[in-house]
MMTF fields as JSON, N, C-alpha, C and O atoms, coordinates in Angstrom:
{
  "mmtfVersion": "1.0.0",
  "mmtfProducer": "UNKNOWN",
  "numBonds": 431,
  "numAtoms": 432,
  "numGroups": 108,
  "numChains": 1,
  "numModels": 1,
  "chainsPerModel": [1],
  "groupsPerChain": [108],
  "chainIdList": ["A"],
  "bondAtomList": [4, 2, 8, 6, 12, 10, 16, 14, 20, 18, 24, 22, 28, 26, 32, 30, 36, 34, 40, 38, 44, 42, 48, 46, 52, 50, 56, 54, 60, 58, 64, 62, 68, 66, 72, 70, 76, 74, 80, 78, 84, 82, 88, 86, 92, 90, 96, 94, 100, 98, 104, 102, 108, 106, 112, 110, 116, 114, 120, 118, 124, 122, 128, 126, 132, 130, 136, 134, 140, 138, 144, 142, 148, 146, 152, 150, 156, 154, 160, 158, 164, 162, 168, 166, 172, 170, 176, 174, 180, 178, 184, 182, 188, 186, 192, 190, 196, 194, 200, 198, 204, 202, 208, 206, 212, 210, 216, 214, 220, 218, 224, 222, 228, 226, 232, 230, 236, 234, 240, 238, 244, 242, 248, 246, 252, 250, 256, 254, 260, 258, 264, 262, 268, 266, 272, 270, 276, 274, 280, 278, 284, 282, 288, 286, 292, 290, 296, 294, 300, 298, 304, 302, 308, 306, 312, 310, 316, 314, 320, 318, 324, 322, 328, 326, 332, 330, 336, 334, 340, 338, 344, 342, 348, 346, 352, 350, 356, 354, 360, 358, 364, 362, 368, 366, 372, 370, 376, 374, 380, 378, 384, 382, 388, 386, 392, 390, 396, 394, 400, 398, 404, 402, 408, 406, 412, 410, 416, 414, 420, 418, 424, 422, 428, 426],
  "bondOrderList": [1, 1, 1, 1, 1, 1, 1, 1, 1, 1, 1, 1, 1, 1, 1, 1, 1, 1, 1, 1, 1, 1, 1, 1, 1, 1, 1, 1, 1, 1, 1, 1, 1, 1, 1, 1, 1, 1, 1, 1, 1, 1, 1, 1, 1, 1, 1, 1, 1, 1, 1, 1, 1, 1, 1, 1, 1, 1, 1, 1, 1, 1, 1, 1, 1, 1, 1, 1, 1, 1, 1, 1, 1, 1, 1, 1, 1, 1, 1, 1, 1, 1, 1, 1, 1, 1, 1, 1, 1, 1, 1, 1, 1, 1, 1, 1, 1, 1, 1, 1, 1, 1, 1, 1, 1, 1, 1],
  "groupList": [{"groupName": "UNK", "atomNameList": ["N", "CA", "C", "O"], "elementList": ["N", "C", "C", "O"], "formalChargeList": [0, 0, 0, 0], "bondAtomList": [1, 0, 2, 1, 3, 2], "bondOrderList": [1, 1, 2], "singleLetterCode": "X", "chemCompType": "L-PEPTIDE LINKING"}],
  "groupTypeList": [0, 0, 0, 0, 0, 0, 0, 0, 0, 0, 0, 0, 0, 0, 0, 0, 0, 0, 0, 0, 0, 0, 0, 0, 0, 0, 0, 0, 0, 0, 0, 0, 0, 0, 0, 0, 0, 0, 0, 0, 0, 0, 0, 0, 0, 0, 0, 0, 0, 0, 0, 0, 0, 0, 0, 0, 0, 0, 0, 0, 0, 0, 0, 0, 0, 0, 0, 0, 0, 0, 0, 0, 0, 0, 0, 0, 0, 0, 0, 0, 0, 0, 0, 0, 0, 0, 0, 0, 0, 0, 0, 0, 0, 0, 0, 0, 0, 0, 0, 0, 0, 0, 0, 0, 0, 0, 0, 0],
  "groupIdList": [1, 2, 3, 4, 5, 6, 7, 8, 9, 10, 11, 12, 13, 14, 15, 16, 17, 18, 19, 20, 21, 22, 23, 24, 25, 26, 27, 28, 29, 30, 31, 32, 33, 34, 35, 36, 37, 38, 39, 40, 41, 42, 43, 44, 45, 46, 47, 48, 49, 50, 51, 52, 53, 54, 55, 56, 57, 58, 59, 60, 61, 62, 63, 64, 65, 66, 67, 68, 69, 70, 71, 72, 73, 74, 75, 76, 77, 78, 79, 80, 81, 82, 83, 84, 85, 86, 87, 88, 89, 90, 91, 92, 93, 94, 95, 96, 97, 98, 99, 100, 101, 102, 103, 104, 105, 106, 107, 108],
  "secStructList": [7, 7, 2, 2, 2, 2, 2, 2, 2, 2, 6, 6, 6, 7, 7, 7, 7, 7, 7, 7, 7, 2, 2, 2, 2, 6, 7, 7, 7, 7, 7, 1, 1, 7, 3, 3, 3, 3, 3, 3, 3, 3, 6, 6, 3, 3, 3, 3, 3, 3, 3, 7, 7, 7, 1, 7, 2, 2, 2, 2, 2, 2, 2, 2, 2, 2, 2, 2, 2, 2, 2, 6, 7, 7, 3, 3, 3, 3, 6, 6, 3, 3, 3, 3, 3, 1, 7, 7, 2, 2, 2, 2, 2, 2, 2, 2, 2, 2, 6, 6, 7, 7, 3, 3, 3, 3, 7, 7],
  "xCoordList": [107.444, 108.604, 108.621, 107.922, 109.217, 109.195, 110.025, 110.652, 110.087, 110.927, 112.317, 113.108, 112.712, 114.052, 114.551, 115.563, 113.98, 114.26, 114.827, 115.823, 113.592, 113.677, 114.969, 115.575, 115.394, 116.581, 117.468, 118.16, 117.801, 118.863, 119.212, 120.31, 118.228, 118.372, 118.979, 119.908, 118.255, 118.861, 120.178, 120.847, 120.718, 121.938, 122.544, 122.666, 123.015, 123.828, 125.022, 125.122, 125.939, 127.029, 126.813, 127.816, 125.454, 125.315, 125.056, 124.157, 126.066, 126.007, 125.055, 125.178, 124.008, 123.007, 123.575, 124.141, 123.453, 123.574, 122.403, 121.331, 122.862, 122.009, 120.919, 121.131, 119.854, 118.882, 118.98, 119.565, 118.331, 118.064, 117.189, 116.058, 117.29, 116.117, 115.695, 116.414, 114.704, 114.355, 115.44, 115.838, 115.87, 116.862, 118.126, 118.735, 118.484, 119.703, 119.277, 120.193, 117.979, 118.034, 117.757, 118.101, 116.932, 116.788, 117.729, 117.512, 119.008, 120.064, 120.624, 121.223, 120.253, 120.615, 121.786, 121.671, 123.097, 123.995, 123.683, 123.075, 124.397, 124.325, 125.529, 126.67, 125.226, 126.274, 126.353, 125.478, 127.394, 127.766, 127.147, 126.698, 127.263, 126.387, 124.532, 123.984, 124.047, 122.521, 121.777, 122.113, 120.667, 120.044, 119.02, 118.431, 119.136, 118.413, 117.077, 116.89, 115.828, 114.506, 114.211, 114.397, 113.581, 113.018, 111.743, 111.157, 111.296, 109.745, 109.759, 110.388, 109.065, 109.048, 107.287, 106.506, 107.149, 105.887, 106.488, 107.318, 106.1, 106.265, 104.926, 104.109, 104.691, 103.508, 102.144, 101.016, 102.586, 101.343, 100.988, 99.958, 101.664, 101.502, 102.718, 103.87, 102.266, 103.425, 104.139, 103.476, 105.508, 106.264, 107.255, 107.76, 107.669, 108.873, 109.737, 109.409, 111.132, 112.3, 113.174, 113.271, 113.863, 114.96, 116.103, 116.047, 117.222, 118.523, 119.712, 119.684, 120.805, 121.878, 122.506, 123.407, 121.831, 122.07, 123.376, 123.307, 124.402, 125.689, 125.55, 126.171, 124.914, 125.098, 124.698, 125.158, 124.097, 123.77, 122.42, 121.531, 122.305, 121.109, 119.633, 118.569, 120.229, 118.98, 118.732, 117.58, 119.618, 119.115, 118.109, 117.018, 118.643, 117.492, 116.356, 115.285, 116.456, 114.972, 114.222, 112.994, 114.887, 114.149, 113.583, 112.406, 114.183, 114.1, 112.77, 112.023, 112.706, 111.562, 110.477, 109.389, 110.674, 109.441, 108.756, 107.568, 109.757, 109.108, 108.431, 107.519, 108.975, 108.455, 107.079, 106.248, 106.885, 105.592, 104.741, 103.633, 104.944, 104.331, 103.489, 102.276, 104.743, 104.247, 103.211, 102.287, 103.641, 102.6, 101.122, 99.986, 101.452, 100.389, 100.237, 99.147, 101.32, 101.029, 102.006, 102.687, 101.86, 103.092, 104.115, 104.4, 104.885, 106.134, 107.081, 106.595, 108.496, 109.088, 110.747, 111.218, 111.427, 113.018, 113.783, 113.9, 114.319, 114.866, 116.036, 115.885, 117.178, 118.2, 118.978, 119.344, 119.089, 119.347, 118.584, 119.162, 117.184, 116.412, 115.082, 114.585, 114.575, 113.211, 112.051, 112.055, 111.234, 110.22, 108.813, 108.185, 108.216, 107.126, 106.136, 106.305, 104.891, 103.788, 103.187, 102.713, 103.143, 102.491, 103.444, 104.63, 103.241, 104.135, 104.234, 103.666, 104.855, 105.082, 106.696, 107.337, 107.199, 108.565, 108.418, 109.029, 107.862, 107.746, 107.793, 108.707, 106.555, 106.542, 107.921, 108.499, 108.217, 109.447, 110.621, 111.343, 111.049, 112.277, 111.956, 112.928, 110.99, 110.506, 111.233, 112.197, 110.468, 110.934, 112.061, 112.492, 112.844, 114.255, 115.162, 116.177, 114.796, 115.675, 115.284, 116.19, 114.146, 113.918, 114.82, 115.297, 115.137, 115.974, 117.269, 118.045, 117.622, 119.029, 119.845, 120.922, 119.075, 119.672, 119.58, 118.744, 120.595, 120.582, 120.008, 120.377, 118.97, 118.156, 118.275, 118.561, 118.018, 118.607, 117.249, 116.735, 116.702, 115.4, 116.028, 116.657, 115.419, 115.891, 114.643, 113.803, 114.449, 113.497, 112.057, 111.53, 111.504, 110.082, 110.07, 109.001],
  "yCoordList": [64.423, 64.766, 65.604, 65.256, 66.556, 67.575, 67.118, 66.065, 67.735, 67.628, 67.775, 66.918, 68.855, 68.916, 67.703, 67.117, 67.373, 66.003, 64.75, 64.034, 64.83, 63.414, 63.721, 62.735, 64.774, 65.079, 64.837, 63.886, 65.257, 65.083, 63.394, 62.87, 62.946, 61.378, 60.711, 59.905, 61.228, 60.645, 61.273, 60.59, 62.575, 62.749, 63.395, 64.62, 62.626, 62.883, 63.87, 64.878, 63.762, 64.459, 65.647, 66.296, 66.156, 67.233, 68.497, 68.655, 69.368, 70.517, 71.748, 72.332, 72.233, 73.201, 74.598, 75.178, 75.043, 76.387, 77.265, 76.852, 78.554, 79.519, 79.915, 80.271, 79.873, 80.305, 81.537, 82.098, 82.362, 83.715, 84.289, 83.897, 85.115, 85.721, 87.268, 87.745, 87.685, 88.825, 89.826, 90.427, 90.032, 91.228, 91.173, 92.179, 89.609, 89.521, 89.421, 89.544, 89.211, 88.935, 90.291, 90.516, 91.202, 92.86, 93.639, 94.85, 93.128, 94.231, 94.893, 94.374, 96.059, 96.914, 97.81, 98.691, 97.865, 98.638, 100.197, 100.926, 100.546, 101.97, 102.95, 102.504, 104.17, 104.735, 106.097, 106.516, 106.795, 108.063, 109.37, 110.423, 109.0, 110.529, 110.075, 108.981, 111.361, 111.029, 110.885, 111.193, 110.305, 109.551, 111.232, 111.854, 111.448, 112.677, 112.495, 111.461, 113.014, 112.887, 114.441, 115.498, 114.066, 115.087, 114.817, 113.738, 115.956, 116.026, 116.506, 117.528, 115.844, 116.352, 116.0, 115.149, 117.03, 116.765, 115.874, 116.414, 114.804, 114.051, 113.876, 113.087, 114.422, 114.593, 114.993, 114.504, 115.906, 116.41, 115.654, 116.012, 114.725, 114.181, 114.079, 113.864, 114.273, 114.578, 113.235, 112.23, 113.086, 111.984, 112.243, 113.365, 111.296, 111.358, 110.578, 109.478, 111.103, 110.611, 110.353, 111.208, 109.245, 108.77, 108.435, 107.477, 109.173, 108.811, 109.187, 109.959, 108.389, 108.712, 107.6, 107.82, 106.267, 105.374, 104.217, 103.605, 104.255, 103.706, 102.149, 101.544, 101.592, 100.103, 99.014, 99.085, 98.26, 96.962, 97.4, 97.947, 97.228, 97.352, 96.654, 97.177, 95.217, 94.455, 94.939, 94.779, 95.543, 96.562, 97.612, 97.77, 98.288, 99.502, 98.954, 99.557, 97.733, 97.429, 96.793, 96.747, 96.43, 95.817, 97.334, 97.542, 98.235, 99.374, 100.212, 100.892, 99.938, 100.526, 99.887, 100.457, 98.515, 97.686, 98.083, 98.393, 98.037, 98.291, 99.844, 100.106, 100.873, 102.255, 102.165, 103.068, 101.206, 101.373, 100.551, 101.062, 99.451, 98.723, 99.487, 99.385, 100.658, 101.354, 102.295, 102.521, 103.047, 104.11, 103.256, 103.728, 102.232, 101.683, 102.385, 102.434, 102.89, 103.392, 102.445, 101.48, 103.025, 102.331, 102.887, 103.762, 102.582, 103.07, 102.254, 101.214, 102.504, 101.937, 102.088, 102.863, 101.074, 101.376, 101.087, 100.056, 102.508, 102.436, 103.512, 104.558, 103.173, 103.732, 104.332, 105.483, 103.288, 103.429, 104.754, 105.403, 104.878, 105.636, 104.792, 103.905, 105.426, 104.922, 105.911, 106.978, 105.63, 106.472, 106.086, 105.15, 106.873, 106.849, 107.824, 109.041, 107.059, 108.0, 108.687, 108.051, 110.073, 110.965, 111.885, 111.69, 112.714, 113.73, 113.138, 113.824, 112.064, 111.769, 111.737, 110.726, 113.175, 113.132, 113.191, 112.276, 113.898, 113.871, 112.395, 111.939, 111.68, 110.26, 109.397, 108.893, 109.451, 108.79, 108.954, 108.012, 110.648, 110.712, 110.332, 109.961, 110.331, 109.995, 108.404, 108.03, 107.692, 106.23, 105.882, 104.956, 106.635, 106.388, 106.752, 106.089, 108.016, 108.275, 107.493, 107.252, 106.928, 105.625, 104.501, 104.042, 103.956, 103.102, 103.271, 102.377, 104.576, 104.512, 105.492, 105.997, 105.749, 106.489, 107.899, 108.357, 108.8, 110.254, 110.499, 109.823, 111.543, 111.908, 113.519, 114.275, 113.826, 115.256, 115.4, 114.544, 116.694, 116.86, 118.309, 119.301, 117.793, 118.995, 119.311, 118.441, 120.818, 121.369, 121.443, 120.509, 122.74, 122.687, 122.263, 122.149],
  "zCoordList": [127.511, 126.662, 125.556, 124.604, 125.472, 124.541, 123.236, 123.352, 122.128, 121.064, 121.326, 120.935, 121.997, 122.517, 123.287, 122.906, 124.189, 125.006, 124.114, 124.213, 123.085, 122.01, 121.182, 120.765, 120.933, 120.019, 120.942, 120.577, 122.02, 122.872, 123.175, 123.359, 123.158, 123.667, 122.074, 122.024, 120.867, 119.633, 119.202, 118.426, 119.607, 119.364, 120.389, 120.354, 121.467, 122.792, 122.311, 123.011, 121.247, 121.057, 120.333, 120.037, 119.909, 119.342, 120.232, 121.058, 119.864, 120.243, 119.984, 118.907, 120.998, 120.21, 120.012, 120.939, 119.026, 118.895, 119.526, 119.969, 119.461, 119.914, 119.052, 117.893, 119.519, 118.385, 118.388, 119.315, 117.165, 117.035, 117.537, 117.25, 118.214, 118.797, 117.834, 116.956, 118.175, 117.495, 117.688, 116.69, 118.641, 119.088, 118.068, 117.705, 117.587, 117.134, 115.549, 114.736, 115.073, 113.811, 112.894, 111.733, 113.929, 113.562, 113.625, 113.644, 113.671, 114.146, 112.755, 111.814, 112.957, 111.663, 111.676, 112.528, 110.855, 110.885, 111.016, 110.232, 112.479, 112.431, 111.806, 111.68, 111.467, 110.649, 111.231, 111.988, 110.887, 111.573, 110.793, 111.246, 109.739, 109.018, 109.304, 109.437, 109.306, 109.372, 107.922, 106.778, 108.462, 106.971, 106.841, 107.725, 105.72, 105.039, 105.051, 104.409, 105.503, 105.268, 104.874, 105.477, 103.392, 102.673, 102.289, 102.382, 101.806, 101.098, 99.97, 99.697, 99.137, 97.435, 96.995, 97.421, 96.015, 95.564, 94.159, 93.428, 93.94, 92.407, 91.663, 92.138, 90.748, 89.779, 90.801, 90.737, 91.625, 92.196, 93.497, 94.069, 93.994, 95.267, 96.139, 95.763, 97.412, 98.409, 98.566, 98.313, 98.982, 99.088, 100.021, 100.026, 100.912, 101.979, 101.429, 100.985, 101.374, 100.874, 101.956, 102.837, 102.028, 102.886, 102.115, 101.344, 102.246, 101.608, 102.605, 103.564, 102.083, 102.811, 103.773, 104.582, 103.532, 104.335, 103.552, 102.486, 104.495, 104.107, 104.061, 103.188, 104.788, 105.13, 104.174, 103.034, 104.409, 103.324, 102.557, 103.209, 101.555, 100.783, 101.773, 102.105, 102.01, 102.556, 103.869, 104.274, 104.699, 105.891, 105.601, 106.148, 104.672, 104.485, 103.626, 103.697, 102.703, 102.338, 103.756, 103.829, 104.59, 105.853, 106.314, 106.02, 106.891, 107.305, 106.84, 107.544, 105.365, 104.342, 104.707, 104.795, 104.983, 105.268, 106.524, 106.61, 107.64, 108.997, 109.003, 109.787, 108.032, 108.397, 107.358, 107.457, 106.496, 105.401, 106.389, 106.556, 107.071, 108.039, 108.901, 109.089, 109.641, 110.77, 110.68, 111.461, 109.11, 108.712, 108.072, 108.032, 107.728, 106.826, 105.413, 104.844, 104.917, 103.651, 102.65, 102.997, 101.297, 100.343, 100.249, 101.067, 99.332, 99.293, 98.533, 98.088, 98.238, 97.492, 97.974, 98.806, 97.153, 97.428, 96.09, 95.429, 95.903, 94.499, 94.631, 95.263, 93.998, 94.063, 95.294, 95.532, 95.913, 97.317, 98.34, 99.211, 97.918, 98.607, 98.88, 98.186, 100.31, 100.369, 100.188, 100.802, 99.498, 98.837, 99.516, 99.022, 100.793, 101.013, 100.673, 100.61, 100.419, 99.926, 100.986, 101.928, 100.944, 101.699, 102.552, 102.284, 103.386, 103.834, 105.572, 106.422, 105.937, 107.279, 107.715, 108.004, 107.682, 108.083, 109.493, 110.044, 110.21, 111.654, 112.233, 112.92, 111.801, 112.162, 112.278, 113.24, 110.786, 110.733, 111.239, 111.568, 111.396, 112.282, 113.631, 114.289, 114.134, 115.643, 115.66, 116.328, 114.754, 114.545, 114.497, 115.183, 113.579, 113.287, 114.29, 114.501, 115.086, 116.32, 117.273, 118.07, 117.54, 118.531, 118.438, 119.476, 117.201, 116.817, 116.701, 116.363, 117.009, 117.224, 116.197, 116.513, 114.663, 113.951, 114.176, 114.955, 113.382, 113.392, 112.181, 111.222, 112.01, 111.062, 110.974, 111.903, 109.778, 109.19, 108.487, 107.767, 108.822, 108.134, 107.136, 107.504, 105.451, 104.735, 104.103, 103.875, 103.739, 103.259, 103.955, 104.559, 103.761, 104.149, 105.903, 106.503]
}
C-alpha cells in the first residue's frame, strides 16, 4: 500500500487536484514582438544582450537561468535585459526559436 492509498483511506471525501507537471510549470508567456538579440563589447569583453520581452519579470528571469545553464556561462538580469557573457547569439537564437519565441538579430 503506497502513500496515495493510505491518504485516500484517511480522507475519503478529499478531491485530489492535478499535480503540476514540468510542462505546466515551465509555461512562459509568448509575445507578438520579437526578442532583440544583440552583441556588444563592454569593458573590452564580448556580451550577448537580450531585450524586448514584454511578459512578467519572473518568466524572463527563468528564461535567463535556462539560457545560462544551457551554455554553461555566467550572466545577469538587469533593467529588463538578459546579459550573457560571451558571443553566443547563434546558439541563443536557435534555443529561443525552438521554445517558440520570435528573435531578431541586431548588429554584426
